[in-house]
C-alpha positions as CSV (number, residue, x, y, z in Angstrom):
1,M,-0.3,0.0,0.0
2,T,1.1,3.4,-0.7
3,A,0.4,6.9,0.0
4,D,-1.3,7.7,-3.3
5,Q,-3.5,4.5,-2.6
6,I,-4.3,5.4,0.8
7,V,-5.7,8.3,-0.7
8,D,-7.1,7.3,-3.9
9,N,-9.3,4.6,-1.9
10,Y,-10.6,7.5,0.9
11,L,-11.5,10.1,-2.3
12,T,-13.7,6.7,-3.9
13,A,-15.2,6.2,-0.4
14,I,-16.6,9.5,0.5
15,G,-18.1,9.5,-3.2
16,G,-15.4,10.3,-5.3
17,Q,-13.4,13.4,-6.9
18,A,-15.7,13.8,-9.5
19,A,-18.5,14.1,-7.1
20,W,-17.7,16.5,-4.6
21,L,-15.6,19.1,-7.5
22,N,-19.1,19.3,-9.1
23,T,-20.9,20.1,-6.1
24,R,-21.8,23.8,-5.4
25,S,-23.0,24.5,-1.6
26,V,-23.3,22.7,1.5
27,F,-25.4,23.2,4.2
28,M,-25.5,22.0,7.7
29,L,-27.0,22.5,11.1
30,G,-26.4,21.2,14.3
31,K,-25.3,22.1,18.0
32,K,-21.9,22.6,19.1
33,K,-20.4,22.5,22.2
34,G,-16.9,23.9,24.1
35,T,-14.5,25.9,22.5
36,E,-14.7,27.3,18.9
37,E,-12.0,29.5,16.7
38,T,-13.5,31.9,14.0
39,W,-11.4,32.9,11.3
40,V,-10.4,35.7,12.8
41,R,-8.5,34.1,15.3
42,T,-11.2,34.7,17.9
43,K,-11.7,32.0,20.3
44,V,-15.3,31.3,21.9
45,E,-16.5,29.1,24.7
46,F,-19.9,27.6,24.2
47,P,-20.5,26.0,28.1
48,V,-23.4,24.1,26.7
49,E,-24.8,22.7,23.9
50,V,-25.7,26.0,20.9
51,P,-27.3,25.4,18.0
52,F,-25.7,26.3,14.5
53,K,-25.9,26.6,10.8
54,L,-23.3,26.5,8.3
55,Y,-23.8,27.7,4.5
56,V,-20.5,26.8,2.0
57,K,-20.9,28.1,-1.7
58,R,-18.4,27.6,-3.9
59,P,-16.6,30.4,-5.2
60,G,-15.1,31.2,-1.6
61,K,-18.4,31.5,0.4
62,F,-18.4,30.3,4.1
63,L,-21.1,31.4,6.4
64,S,-21.3,30.2,9.9
65,V,-24.4,31.3,12.4
66,I,-24.2,30.2,15.5
67,D,-27.3,31.0,18.3
68,S,-25.8,30.9,22.0
69,P,-27.6,32.5,25.1
70,H,-25.3,35.5,24.6
71,G,-26.7,36.3,21.5
72,Q,-25.8,35.8,17.3
73,F,-22.2,34.8,17.0
74,T,-21.5,34.8,13.2
75,S,-18.3,34.4,10.7
76,A,-18.1,33.9,7.4
77,C,-15.8,34.4,3.8
78,D,-17.2,36.7,1.4
79,G,-16.1,35.5,-2.2
80,N,-13.9,38.4,-2.2
81,G,-11.4,38.0,-0.2
82,T,-12.9,39.4,3.1
83,L,-12.9,37.2,6.0
84,W,-15.2,38.5,8.9
85,F,-16.4,38.0,12.4
86,D,-19.8,39.7,14.3
87,S,-20.7,38.8,17.6
88,P,-22.7,40.4,21.1
89,A,-19.7,40.2,22.7
90,F,-16.4,41.1,20.5
91,G,-18.6,43.3,17.8
92,F,-17.5,43.3,14.1
93,Q,-14.2,42.4,13.5
94,S,-13.0,41.7,9.2
95,Q,-9.6,41.4,7.2
96,K,-8.9,41.4,3.5
97,T,-7.3,38.0,2.8
98,K,-3.5,38.3,0.7
99,G,-3.8,36.6,-2.6
100,D,-6.4,33.5,-2.8
101,N,-8.2,32.0,0.2
102,T,-10.8,30.3,-2.0
103,N,-9.3,26.7,-0.5
104,F,-9.3,28.2,3.1
105,C,-13.2,29.2,2.3
106,E,-14.3,26.2,0.6
107,A,-12.9,23.5,3.2
108,I,-16.0,21.7,3.5
109,L,-16.7,21.5,0.0
110,Q,-12.9,19.8,-0.9
111,P,-11.5,16.9,0.6
112,L,-8.1,18.1,2.2
113,P,-6.7,15.1,0.0
114,L,-7.4,17.1,-2.9
115,L,-6.0,20.6,-1.7
116,W,-2.7,18.4,-1.0
117,R,-2.5,17.5,-4.3
118,A,-3.7,20.7,-5.8
119,R,0.0,22.3,-4.1
120,N,1.7,19.8,-4.5
121,W,2.4,18.8,-1.0
122,K,4.4,15.9,0.3
123,V,2.7,12.6,0.8
124,E,4.5,10.2,2.6
125,L,3.2,6.9,4.2
126,K,4.4,6.3,8.0
127,G,2.9,3.1,8.8
128,K,0.2,2.0,10.9
129,K,-1.6,3.4,14.5
130,R,-4.4,2.2,16.3
131,V,-7.1,5.4,16.7
132,N,-9.6,4.5,19.1
133,G,-9.3,0.7,19.0
134,K,-9.3,0.5,14.9
135,E,-6.0,0.0,12.9
136,A,-5.0,3.1,10.7
137,W,-2.6,4.2,8.3
138,V,-0.6,7.4,9.0
139,L,0.3,9.8,6.6
140,R,2.7,12.5,7.0
141,V,1.8,15.7,5.3
142,T,4.8,18.8,4.8
143,P,2.3,21.8,3.6
144,G,5.7,23.4,1.8
145,K,7.7,25.2,4.2
146,E,5.1,25.1,7.5
147,D,4.8,22.7,9.9
148,P,4.3,19.1,8.5
149,E,1.0,17.7,9.8
150,T,0.1,13.9,10.9
151,H,-3.7,12.2,9.4
152,Y,-5.2,8.5,10.3
153,F,-6.8,6.4,8.1
154,D,-9.3,4.1,9.0
155,V,-7.7,0.8,7.4
156,A,-11.2,-1.0,7.2
157,S,-13.6,2.4,6.0
158,Q,-10.5,4.0,4.4
159,M,-12.0,7.1,6.9
160,H,-10.0,10.1,7.5
161,V,-10.3,10.0,11.1
162,K,-7.8,12.0,12.8
163,A,-5.5,14.4,11.9
164,E,-2.4,16.5,14.2
165,L,-1.1,20.0,13.2
166,S,1.7,22.1,14.8
167,G,3.5,25.0,14.8
168,F,4.7,27.8,16.7
169,G,3.0,27.2,20.4
170,Y,0.8,25.6,19.6
171,Y,-1.3,22.0,18.3
172,Q,-4.4,20.8,17.2
173,T,-6.1,17.4,17.5
174,W,-9.7,16.9,15.6
175,E,-11.4,13.8,15.5
176,Y,-14.3,12.2,12.8
177,S,-16.3,9.9,13.3
178,D,-19.7,9.4,12.5
179,F,-19.9,9.1,9.1
180,R,-22.9,9.3,6.8
181,A,-23.8,9.7,2.9
182,V,-25.6,12.5,1.5
183,S,-26.6,13.0,-2.0
184,G,-23.9,10.8,-2.9
185,L,-20.9,12.4,-0.5
186,T,-20.1,11.3,2.7
187,F,-19.4,13.8,5.7
188,P,-18.4,12.5,9.5
189,F,-21.7,13.8,11.4
190,K,-19.1,14.2,14.9
191,V,-15.9,16.4,14.9
192,F,-14.3,16.6,18.0
193,A,-11.2,19.0,18.0
194,R,-8.5,20.0,21.2
195,F,-6.9,22.4,20.9
196,T,-3.2,23.1,23.2
197,A,-1.5,26.7,23.4
198,T,2.1,27.2,25.6
199,E,2.0,31.0,25.2
200,P,-0.4,31.2,27.2
201,L,-0.8,27.5,28.5
202,F,-3.6,26.8,28.2
203,E,-6.2,23.5,26.4
204,K,-9.7,23.9,25.0
205,E,-11.9,21.6,23.0
206,G,-15.0,21.7,21.0
207,T,-17.3,19.1,19.5
208,T,-19.7,20.2,16.5
209,L,-22.7,17.1,16.3
210,V,-24.0,17.8,13.0
211,E,-28.0,16.6,12.9
212,Q,-28.5,18.1,9.0
213,I,-26.7,18.0,5.9
214,R,-28.2,19.2,2.6
215,V,-26.3,19.1,-0.5
216,N,-26.5,21.9,-3.5
217,Q,-28.9,23.7,-1.6
218,A,-29.4,27.0,-3.2
219,L,-27.7,30.1,-1.7
220,D,-28.4,33.6,-1.7
221,D,-24.6,35.4,-2.5
222,Q,-26.6,38.5,0.0
223,W,-25.9,36.4,3.1
224,F,-22.4,36.2,2.8
225,I,-22.2,39.8,2.7
226,P,-20.2,41.5,5.7
227,P,-22.8,43.7,7.8
228,N,-21.0,46.9,7.0
229,Q,-21.5,46.6,3.4
230,K,-25.4,45.5,3.1
231,P,-27.4,47.7,1.2
232,A,-29.3,50.1,3.4
233,G,-32.3,48.7,5.2
234,Q,-30.7,45.5,4.9
235,T,-29.0,44.4,8.8
236,S,-30.1,41.8,9.6
237,L,-29.4,37.3,8.0
238,T,-32.9,37.2,5.8
239,H,-31.2,33.1,6.3
240,R,-32.7,32.4,9.2
């Protein structure tokens, strides 16, 4: 078995590369609990389960809406290079990205191995390891000059079940489970994430539980526009 074969098997198992590339949008709803990291690097705590909705649309549009007891937290990519975040606690923040952020904002529409191949990242097979009691292939992925990542693919199901990322002063672990097929594509309906940092020292974790996914639903481009750029009189999110 080679690293390329493991990636090919995974892509086939989740619906096939062509099906994912032809997917124009995904809508999700469910619940979150714990720490949520926004696109503008703000960490938000949800000590109880709170409902969320997630909208992703090509090209480069992303919108996450979390309804908490303290108000609504919204983070988004507008499709034109702007990332923005709005909440009762932190107010409105935005930043313009350098270069093309399409892959970043469309992440849920593009399985990671497609990004690895598009950017010609080095992918190496590093043997096997047990993850949550099951045998998994271990792939070491080197994204250019950045620190290598470690990804685990279940030997039996071919699913991507765990990812480990690290950098200067931080370490992240992601675990994926409860895989289900929706419109020919396979998604994890449970995602657990742990964030560890050394400066300052802290460890946080969060869980996302997906309840529903709809593929290729019509999504209005207006939903992704930052509040300060919406037409006069349009101040709320009309998709709720």
